[in-house]
PDB file of N, CA, C and O in Angstrom:
ATOM      1  N   MET A   1      -1.165  17.402  -3.565  1.00  0.00           N
ATOM      2  CA  MET A   1      -1.070  16.142  -4.281  1.00  0.00           C
ATOM      3  C   MET A   1      -3.211  15.432  -3.690  1.00  0.00           C
ATOM      4  O   MET A   1      -3.971  15.499  -2.724  1.00  0.00           O
ATOM      5  N   THR A   2      -3.178  14.964  -4.835  1.00  0.00           N
ATOM      6  CA  THR A   2      -4.684  14.227  -4.416  1.00  0.00           C
ATOM      7  C   THR A   2      -4.518  12.968  -3.406  1.00  0.00           C
ATOM      8  O   THR A   2      -3.389  12.577  -3.107  1.00  0.00           O
ATOM      9  N   MET A   3      -5.832  12.270  -2.826  1.00  0.00           N
ATOM     10  CA  MET A   3      -5.772  11.476  -2.702  1.00  0.00           C
ATOM     11  C   MET A   3      -5.629  10.657  -3.504  1.00  0.00           C
ATOM     12  O   MET A   3      -4.414  10.474  -3.429  1.00  0.00           O
ATOM     13  N   ASP A   4      -6.188   9.638  -4.660  1.00  0.00           N
ATOM     14  CA  ASP A   4      -5.654   9.102  -5.489  1.00  0.00           C
ATOM     15  C   ASP A   4      -4.870   8.676  -6.445  1.00  0.00           C
ATOM     16  O   ASP A   4      -4.994   7.759  -7.257  1.00  0.00           O
ATOM     17  N   ARG A   5      -3.641   9.832  -6.160  1.00  0.00           N
ATOM     18  CA  ARG A   5      -2.536   9.373  -6.493  1.00  0.00           C
ATOM     19  C   ARG A   5      -1.706   9.565  -5.754  1.00  0.00           C
ATOM     20  O   ARG A   5      -0.579   9.205  -6.094  1.00  0.00           O
ATOM     21  N   LEU A   6      -1.927  10.349  -4.142  1.00  0.00           N
ATOM     22  CA  LEU A   6      -0.774  10.084  -3.374  1.00  0.00           C
ATOM     23  C   LEU A   6      -1.124   8.576  -2.014  1.00  0.00           C
ATOM     24  O   LEU A   6      -0.852   8.558  -0.814  1.00  0.00           O
ATOM     25  N   LEU A   7      -1.820   7.473  -2.914  1.00  0.00           N
ATOM     26  CA  LEU A   7      -2.533   5.816  -2.606  1.00  0.00           C
ATOM     27  C   LEU A   7      -1.742   5.604  -3.152  1.00  0.00           C
ATOM     28  O   LEU A   7      -0.796   5.051  -2.591  1.00  0.00           O
ATOM     29  N   ARG A   8      -1.645   6.002  -4.944  1.00  0.00           N
ATOM     30  CA  ARG A   8      -0.963   5.122  -5.913  1.00  0.00           C
ATOM     31  C   ARG A   8       0.553   5.336  -5.889  1.00  0.00           C
ATOM     32  O   ARG A   8       1.256   4.739  -6.705  1.00  0.00           O
ATOM     33  N   LEU A   9       1.010   6.056  -5.104  1.00  0.00           N
ATOM     34  CA  LEU A   9       2.564   6.508  -5.675  1.00  0.00           C
ATOM     35  C   LEU A   9       2.808   5.873  -3.717  1.00  0.00           C
ATOM     36  O   LEU A   9       3.961   5.582  -3.399  1.00  0.00           O
ATOM     37  N   THR A  10       1.880   5.757  -2.821  1.00  0.00           N
ATOM     38  CA  THR A  10       2.260   5.077  -1.663  1.00  0.00           C
ATOM     39  C   THR A  10       2.436   3.491  -1.766  1.00  0.00           C
ATOM     40  O   THR A  10       3.314   2.798  -1.252  1.00  0.00           O
ATOM     41  N   SER A  11       1.412   3.127  -2.531  1.00  0.00           N
ATOM     42  CA  SER A  11       1.193   1.464  -2.947  1.00  0.00           C
ATOM     43  C   SER A  11       2.414   1.769  -3.342  1.00  0.00           C
ATOM     44  O   SER A  11       3.363   2.099  -2.631  1.00  0.00           O
ATOM     45  N   GLY A  12       2.358   1.602  -4.969  1.00  0.00           N
ATOM     46  CA  GLY A  12       3.662   1.532  -5.026  1.00  0.00           C
ATOM     47  C   GLY A  12       5.591   1.612  -4.827  1.00  0.00           C
ATOM     48  O   GLY A  12       6.386   0.972  -5.515  1.00  0.00           O
ATOM     49  N   THR A  13       5.958   2.613  -3.661  1.00  0.00           N
ATOM     50  CA  THR A  13       6.960   2.828  -2.912  1.00  0.00           C
ATOM     51  C   THR A  13       7.142   1.209  -1.965  1.00  0.00           C
ATOM     52  O   THR A  13       8.123   0.489  -1.778  1.00  0.00           O
ATOM     53  N   VAL A  14       5.838   1.116  -1.567  1.00  0.00           N
ATOM     54  CA  VAL A  14       5.431   0.158  -0.530  1.00  0.00           C
ATOM     55  C   VAL A  14       6.370  -1.179  -1.632  1.00  0.00           C
ATOM     56  O   VAL A  14       7.509  -1.627  -1.763  1.00  0.00           O
ATOM     57  N   LEU A  15       4.911  -1.370  -2.248  1.00  0.00           N
ATOM     58  CA  LEU A  15       5.379  -2.610  -2.584  1.00  0.00           C
ATOM     59  C   LEU A  15       7.155  -2.781  -3.796  1.00  0.00           C
ATOM     60  O   LEU A  15       7.669  -3.873  -4.038  1.00  0.00           O
ATOM     61  N   LEU A  16       7.757  -1.306  -4.366  1.00  0.00           N
ATOM     62  CA  LEU A  16       9.101  -1.659  -4.614  1.00  0.00           C
ATOM     63  C   LEU A  16       9.647  -1.912  -3.694  1.00  0.00           C
ATOM     64  O   LEU A  16      10.283  -2.955  -3.843  1.00  0.00           O
ATOM     65  N   LEU A  17       9.791  -1.299  -2.342  1.00  0.00           N
ATOM     66  CA  LEU A  17      10.456  -2.289  -1.111  1.00  0.00           C
ATOM     67  C   LEU A  17      10.272  -3.033  -0.805  1.00  0.00           C
ATOM     68  O   LEU A  17      11.220  -3.457  -0.143  1.00  0.00           O
ATOM     69  N   VAL A  18       9.075  -4.004  -0.850  1.00  0.00           N
ATOM     70  CA  VAL A  18       9.379  -4.478  -0.286  1.00  0.00           C
ATOM     71  C   VAL A  18       9.356  -5.549  -0.776  1.00  0.00           C
ATOM     72  O   VAL A  18       9.143  -6.583  -0.143  1.00  0.00           O
ATOM     73  N   LEU A  19       9.697  -5.441  -2.686  1.00  0.00           N
ATOM     74  CA  LEU A  19       9.838  -6.441  -2.827  1.00  0.00           C
ATOM     75  C   LEU A  19      11.884  -6.364  -3.275  1.00  0.00           C
ATOM     76  O   LEU A  19      12.495  -7.320  -3.754  1.00  0.00           O
ATOM     77  N   LEU A  20      12.330  -5.395  -3.038  1.00  0.00           N
ATOM     78  CA  LEU A  20      13.735  -5.259  -3.125  1.00  0.00           C
ATOM     79  C   LEU A  20      13.776  -5.991  -1.494  1.00  0.00           C
ATOM     80  O   LEU A  20      14.564  -6.936  -1.449  1.00  0.00           O
ATOM     81  N   PHE A  21      13.203  -5.758  -0.447  1.00  0.00           N
ATOM     82  CA  PHE A  21      13.936  -6.582   0.446  1.00  0.00           C
ATOM     83  C   PHE A  21      13.455  -8.320   0.035  1.00  0.00           C
ATOM     84  O   PHE A  21      14.124  -9.315  -0.246  1.00  0.00           O
ATOM     85  N   GLY A  22      12.322  -8.127   0.137  1.00  0.00           N
ATOM     86  CA  GLY A  22      12.088  -9.713  -0.195  1.00  0.00           C
ATOM     87  C   GLY A  22      12.686 -10.727  -1.193  1.00  0.00           C
ATOM     88  O   GLY A  22      12.144 -11.802  -1.450  1.00  0.00           O
ATOM     89  N   VAL A  23      14.062 -10.221  -1.835  1.00  0.00           N
ATOM     90  CA  VAL A  23      15.280 -10.484  -2.297  1.00  0.00           C
ATOM     91  C   VAL A  23      16.358 -10.823  -2.063  1.00  0.00           C
ATOM     92  O   VAL A  23      17.312 -11.259  -2.707  1.00  0.00           O
ATOM     93  N   ILE A  24      16.114 -10.558  -0.940  1.00  0.00           N
ATOM     94  CA  ILE A  24      17.679 -11.238  -0.031  1.00  0.00           C
ATOM     95  C   ILE A  24      17.723 -12.117   0.505  1.00  0.00           C
ATOM     96  O   ILE A  24      16.850 -12.345   1.342  1.00  0.00           O
ATOM     97  N   PRO A  25      18.500 -12.796   0.334  1.00  0.00           N
ATOM     98  CA  PRO A  25      18.975 -14.185   1.120  1.00  0.00           C
ATOM     99  C   PRO A  25      18.939 -14.098   2.612  1.00  0.00           C
ATOM    100  O   PRO A  25      19.981 -14.109   3.267  1.00  0.00           O
ATOM    101  N   SER A  26      17.549 -13.996   3.255  1.00  0.00           N
ATOM    102  CA  SER A  26      18.116 -14.295   4.278  1.00  0.00           C
ATOM    103  C   SER A  26      16.525 -15.148   5.362  1.00  0.00           C
ATOM    104  O   SER A  26      15.590 -15.861   4.998  1.00  0.00           O
ATOM    105  N   ASN A  27      16.789 -14.781   6.253  1.00  0.00           N
ATOM    106  CA  ASN A  27      15.439 -15.232   7.754  1.00  0.00           C
ATOM    107  C   ASN A  27      14.205 -14.811   6.886  1.00  0.00           C
ATOM    108  O   ASN A  27      13.405 -15.365   6.131  1.00  0.00           O
ATOM    109  N   THR A  28      14.497 -13.304   7.464  1.00  0.00           N
ATOM    110  CA  THR A  28      13.394 -12.146   7.159  1.00  0.00           C
ATOM    111  C   THR A  28      12.937 -11.926   5.992  1.00  0.00           C
ATOM    112  O   THR A  28      11.932 -11.247   6.204  1.00  0.00           O
ATOM    113  N   ALA A  29      13.059 -12.102   4.671  1.00  0.00           N
ATOM    114  CA  ALA A  29      12.598 -12.000   3.852  1.00  0.00           C
ATOM    115  C   ALA A  29      11.268 -13.115   3.460  1.00  0.00           C
ATOM    116  O   ALA A  29      10.360 -12.928   2.650  1.00  0.00           O
ATOM    117  N   LEU A  30      11.507 -14.257   4.297  1.00  0.00           N
ATOM    118  CA  LEU A  30      10.073 -14.737   4.545  1.00  0.00           C
ATOM    119  C   LEU A  30       8.576 -13.421   5.453  1.00  0.00           C
ATOM    120  O   LEU A  30       7.360 -13.606   5.508  1.00  0.00           O
ATOM    121  N   PHE A  31       9.449 -12.170   6.021  1.00  0.00           N
ATOM    122  CA  PHE A  31       8.468 -11.771   6.514  1.00  0.00           C
ATOM    123  C   PHE A  31       8.555 -10.427   5.643  1.00  0.00           C
ATOM    124  O   PHE A  31       8.051  -9.552   6.348  1.00  0.00           O
ATOM    125  N   TRP A  32       8.844 -10.041   4.793  1.00  0.00           N
ATOM    126  CA  TRP A  32       9.457  -9.524   3.608  1.00  0.00           C
ATOM    127  C   TRP A  32       7.969  -9.944   2.170  1.00  0.00           C
ATOM    128  O   TRP A  32       7.563  -9.129   1.341  1.00  0.00           O
ATOM    129  N   LYS A  33       7.656 -10.884   2.267  1.00  0.00           N
ATOM    130  CA  LYS A  33       7.059 -11.675   1.069  1.00  0.00           C
ATOM    131  C   LYS A  33       6.087 -12.085   2.152  1.00  0.00           C
ATOM    132  O   LYS A  33       5.692 -13.231   1.942  1.00  0.00           O
ATOM    133  N   GLY A  34       5.794 -11.778   2.765  1.00  0.00           N
ATOM    134  CA  GLY A  34       4.376 -11.878   3.792  1.00  0.00           C
ATOM    135  C   GLY A  34       4.124 -10.912   3.991  1.00  0.00           C
ATOM    136  O   GLY A  34       3.122 -11.038   4.695  1.00  0.00           O
ATOM    137  N   PHE A  35       4.359  -9.633   3.853  1.00  0.00           N
ATOM    138  CA  PHE A  35       3.808  -8.276   4.072  1.00  0.00           C
ATOM    139  C   PHE A  35       3.726  -8.167   2.314  1.00  0.00           C
ATOM    140  O   PHE A  35       2.890  -7.283   2.126  1.00  0.00           O
ATOM    141  N   LEU A  36       4.091  -8.538   1.300  1.00  0.00           N
ATOM    142  CA  LEU A  36       3.716  -8.515  -0.173  1.00  0.00           C
ATOM    143  C   LEU A  36       2.512  -9.358  -0.646  1.00  0.00           C
ATOM    144  O   LEU A  36       1.956  -9.336  -1.745  1.00  0.00           O
ATOM    145  N   LEU A  37       2.151 -10.355   0.805  1.00  0.00           N
ATOM    146  CA  LEU A  37       0.830 -11.304  -0.128  1.00  0.00           C
ATOM    147  C   LEU A  37      -0.565 -10.144   0.362  1.00  0.00           C
ATOM    148  O   LEU A  37      -1.643  -9.755  -0.089  1.00  0.00           O
ATOM    149  N   PHE A  38       0.422  -9.925   1.721  1.00  0.00           N
ATOM    150  CA  PHE A  38      -1.256  -8.796   3.416  1.00  0.00           C
ATOM    151  C   PHE A  38      -1.161  -7.446   1.937  1.00  0.00           C
ATOM    152  O   PHE A  38      -2.239  -7.473   1.343  1.00  0.00           O
ATOM    153  N   MET A  39      -0.382  -6.608   1.434  1.00  0.00           N
ATOM    154  CA  MET A  39      -0.981  -5.980   0.943  1.00  0.00           C
ATOM    155  C   MET A  39      -1.565  -5.988  -0.270  1.00  0.00           C
ATOM    156  O   MET A  39      -2.278  -5.066  -0.665  1.00  0.00           O
ATOM    157  N   SER A  40      -1.111  -7.775  -1.418  1.00  0.00           N
ATOM    158  CA  SER A  40      -1.606  -7.200  -2.338  1.00  0.00           C
ATOM    159  C   SER A  40      -2.991  -7.651  -1.895  1.00  0.00           C
ATOM    160  O   SER A  40      -3.781  -7.431  -2.814  1.00  0.00           O
ATOM    161  N   LEU A  41      -3.721  -8.320  -0.600  1.00  0.00           N
ATOM    162  CA  LEU A  41      -4.929  -9.158  -0.411  1.00  0.00           C
ATOM    163  C   LEU A  41      -5.576  -7.899  -0.313  1.00  0.00           C
ATOM    164  O   LEU A  41      -6.704  -8.020  -0.791  1.00  0.00           O
ATOM    165  N   ASN A  42      -5.346  -6.609   0.139  1.00  0.00           N
ATOM    166  CA  ASN A  42      -5.530  -5.581   0.250  1.00  0.00           C
ATOM    167  C   ASN A  42      -5.942  -5.212  -0.235  1.00  0.00           C
ATOM    168  O   ASN A  42      -7.119  -4.853  -0.216  1.00  0.00           O
ATOM    169  N   GLN A  43      -4.500  -5.028  -1.526  1.00  0.00           N
ATOM    170  CA  GLN A  43      -6.106  -3.863  -2.223  1.00  0.00           C
ATOM    171  C   GLN A  43      -6.916  -4.896  -3.153  1.00  0.00           C
ATOM    172  O   GLN A  43      -8.011  -4.468  -3.518  1.00  0.00           O
ATOM    173  N   ILE A  44      -6.575  -6.154  -3.588  1.00  0.00           N
ATOM    174  CA  ILE A  44      -7.709  -6.956  -3.775  1.00  0.00           C
ATOM    175  C   ILE A  44      -9.088  -6.447  -3.230  1.00  0.00           C
ATOM    176  O   ILE A  44     -10.003  -6.188  -4.012  1.00  0.00           O
ATOM    177  N   GLN A  45      -9.207  -6.318  -1.975  1.00  0.00           N
ATOM    178  CA  GLN A  45     -10.261  -5.826  -1.289  1.00  0.00           C
ATOM    179  C   GLN A  45     -11.014  -4.382  -1.170  1.00  0.00           C
ATOM    180  O   GLN A  45     -12.065  -3.942  -0.705  1.00  0.00           O
ATOM    181  N   SER A  46      -9.800  -3.878  -1.900  1.00  0.00           N
ATOM    182  CA  SER A  46      -9.897  -2.559  -1.679  1.00  0.00           C
ATOM    183  C   SER A  46     -10.883  -2.501  -2.906  1.00  0.00           C
ATOM    184  O   SER A  46     -11.899  -1.819  -2.781  1.00  0.00           O
ATOM    185  N   ALA A  47     -10.624  -3.244  -4.207  1.00  0.00           N
ATOM    186  CA  ALA A  47     -11.390  -2.948  -5.074  1.00  0.00           C
ATOM    187  C   ALA A  47     -12.690  -3.230  -5.057  1.00  0.00           C
ATOM    188  O   ALA A  47     -13.469  -2.666  -5.826  1.00  0.00           O
ATOM    189  N   PHE A  48     -13.157  -4.332  -3.987  1.00  0.00           N
ATOM    190  CA  PHE A  48     -14.111  -3.933  -4.468  1.00  0.00           C
ATOM    191  C   PHE A  48     -15.188  -3.597  -3.087  1.00  0.00           C
ATOM    192  O   PHE A  48     -16.397  -3.651  -3.312  1.00  0.00           O
ATOM    193  N   THR A  49     -14.657  -3.217  -1.523  1.00  0.00           N
ATOM    194  CA  THR A  49     -15.599  -2.841  -0.461  1.00  0.00           C
ATOM    195  C   THR A  49     -15.197  -1.473  -0.509  1.00  0.00           C
ATOM    196  O   THR A  49     -15.697  -0.650   0.257  1.00  0.00           O
ATOM    197  N   ASN A  50     -13.865  -1.002  -1.805  1.00  0.00           N
ATOM    198  CA  ASN A  50     -13.535   0.601  -1.502  1.00  0.00           C
ATOM    199  C   ASN A  50     -13.484   1.343  -0.461  1.00  0.00           C
ATOM    200  O   ASN A  50     -14.213   2.274  -0.118  1.00  0.00           O
ATOM    201  N   TRP A  51     -12.735   0.960  -0.055  1.00  0.00           N
ATOM    202  CA  TRP A  51     -12.378   1.261   1.407  1.00  0.00           C
ATOM    203  C   TRP A  51     -10.530   0.482   1.802  1.00  0.00           C
ATOM    204  O   TRP A  51     -10.274  -0.696   1.552  1.00  0.00           O
ATOM    205  N   CYS A  52      -9.191   1.761   2.615  1.00  0.00           N
ATOM    206  CA  CYS A  52      -8.570   1.365   2.617  1.00  0.00           C
ATOM    207  C   CYS A  52      -8.393   1.799   3.649  1.00  0.00           C
ATOM    208  O   CYS A  52      -9.043   2.785   3.999  1.00  0.00           O
ATOM    209  N   PRO A  53      -7.485   1.236   4.465  1.00  0.00           N
ATOM    210  CA  PRO A  53      -6.645   2.160   5.703  1.00  0.00           C
ATOM    211  C   PRO A  53      -5.770   3.178   5.429  1.00  0.00           C
ATOM    212  O   PRO A  53      -5.794   4.232   6.065  1.00  0.00           O
ATOM    213  N   VAL A  54      -4.663   2.862   4.150  1.00  0.00           N
ATOM    214  CA  VAL A  54      -4.306   3.890   4.512  1.00  0.00           C
ATOM    215  C   VAL A  54      -4.911   5.132   3.666  1.00  0.00           C
ATOM    216  O   VAL A  54      -4.159   6.085   3.463  1.00  0.00           O
ATOM    217  N   VAL A  55      -5.998   5.161   3.251  1.00  0.00           N
ATOM    218  CA  VAL A  55      -6.442   6.389   2.955  1.00  0.00           C
ATOM    219  C   VAL A  55      -7.481   6.890   3.918  1.00  0.00           C
ATOM    220  O   VAL A  55      -8.027   7.909   3.494  1.00  0.00           O
ATOM    221  N   THR A  56      -7.940   6.459   5.150  1.00  0.00           N
ATOM    222  CA  THR A  56      -8.447   6.627   6.694  1.00  0.00           C
ATOM    223  C   THR A  56      -7.195   7.752   6.908  1.00  0.00           C
ATOM    224  O   THR A  56      -7.361   8.969   6.985  1.00  0.00           O
ATOM    225  N   LEU A  57      -5.912   7.043   6.983  1.00  0.00           N
ATOM    226  CA  LEU A  57      -4.564   8.014   7.445  1.00  0.00           C
ATOM    227  C   LEU A  57      -4.531   8.748   6.721  1.00  0.00           C
ATOM    228  O   LEU A  57      -3.371   9.106   6.924  1.00  0.00           O
ATOM    229  N   TYR A  58      -4.881   9.396   5.897  1.00  0.00           N
ATOM    230  CA  TYR A  58      -4.226   9.880   4.969  1.00  0.00           C
ATOM    231  C   TYR A  58      -5.660  11.477   4.701  1.00  0.00           C
ATOM    232  O   TYR A  58      -5.395  12.636   4.379  1.00  0.00           O
ATOM    233  N   ARG A  59      -6.847  10.962   4.948  1.00  0.00           N
ATOM    234  CA  ARG A  59      -7.872  11.622   5.883  1.00  0.00           C
ATOM    235  C   ARG A  59      -7.665  12.624   6.815  1.00  0.00           C
ATOM    236  O   ARG A  59      -7.595  13.852   6.753  1.00  0.00           O
ATOM    237  N   LYS A  60      -7.547  11.415   8.098  1.00  0.00           N
ATOM    238  CA  LYS A  60      -6.573  12.113   9.323  1.00  0.00           C
ATOM    239  C   LYS A  60      -5.682  13.584   9.083  1.00  0.00           C
ATOM    240  O   LYS A  60      -5.970  14.699   9.517  1.00  0.00           O
ATOM    241  N   LEU A  61      -4.607  13.214   8.312  1.00  0.00           N
ATOM    242  CA  LEU A  61      -4.285  14.296   8.266  1.00  0.00           C
ATOM    243  C   LEU A  61      -4.017  15.283   7.140  1.00  0.00           C
ATOM    244  O   LEU A  61      -3.074  16.001   6.810  1.00  0.00           O
ATOM    245  N   GLY A  62      -5.615  14.937   6.553  1.00  0.00           N
ATOM    246  CA  GLY A  62      -5.768  16.039   6.162  1.00  0.00           C
ATOM    247  C   GLY A  62      -6.112  16.757   4.682  1.00  0.00           C
ATOM    248  O   GLY A  62      -6.657  17.789   4.289  1.00  0.00           O
ATOM    249  N   VAL A  63      -5.210  15.130   3.883  1.00  0.00           N
ATOM    250  CA  VAL A  63      -4.407  14.715   2.662  1.00  0.00           C
ATOM    251  C   VAL A  63      -5.952  14.994   1.574  1.00  0.00           C
ATOM    252  O   VAL A  63      -6.715  14.099   1.939  1.00  0.00           O
ATOM    253  N   LYS A  64      -6.706  15.865   0.402  1.00  0.00           N
ATOM    254  CA  LYS A  64      -7.501  16.303  -0.166  1.00  0.00           C
ATOM    255  C   LYS A  64      -8.096  14.751  -0.619  1.00  0.00           C
ATOM    256  O   LYS A  64      -7.585  13.652  -0.403  1.00  0.00           O
ATOM    257  N   GLU A  65      -9.343  15.087  -1.315  1.00  0.00           N
ATOM    258  CA  GLU A  65      -9.788  13.804  -2.245  1.00  0.00           C
ATOM    259  C   GLU A  65      -9.496  14.591  -3.620  1.00  0.00           C
ATOM    260  O   GLU A  65      -8.931  15.663  -3.840  1.00  0.00           O
ATOM    261  N   CYS A  66     -10.141  13.575  -4.513  1.00  0.00           N
ATOM    262  CA  CYS A  66     -10.267  14.164  -6.046  1.00  0.00           C
ATOM    263  C   CYS A  66     -11.115  14.591  -5.884  1.00  0.00           C
ATOM    264  O   CYS A  66     -11.895  14.232  -5.002  1.00  0.00           O
ATOM    265  N   SER A  67     -11.334  15.683  -6.799  1.00  0.00           N
ATOM    266  CA  SER A  67     -13.097  16.422  -8.040  1.00  0.00           C
ATOM    267  C   SER A  67     -12.490  15.670  -8.901  1.00  0.00           C
ATOM    268  O   SER A  67     -11.616  16.226  -9.566  1.00  0.00           O
ATOM    269  N   CYS A  68     -12.753  14.230  -9.149  1.00  0.00           N
ATOM    270  CA  CYS A  68     -13.219  13.354 -10.303  1.00  0.00           C
ATOM    271  C   CYS A  68     -14.664  13.332 -10.642  1.00  0.00           C
ATOM    272  O   CYS A  68     -15.070  12.633 -11.570  1.00  0.00           O
TER     273      CYS A  68
END
């Protein structure tokens, strides 16, 4: 799997999990909503800077770049 597809898969999976945990009516739901805010801001900054912490991790793990 290439970097761009793996990054999209990771982002979608984590956002879905955060959404599921965020609807639980408890005090921990506030943490998950904050995490959702962090992920959203990170994706916005990534659109402008072309840098994402997960990409750095995947490069160290040896995931191949897209040959587009």
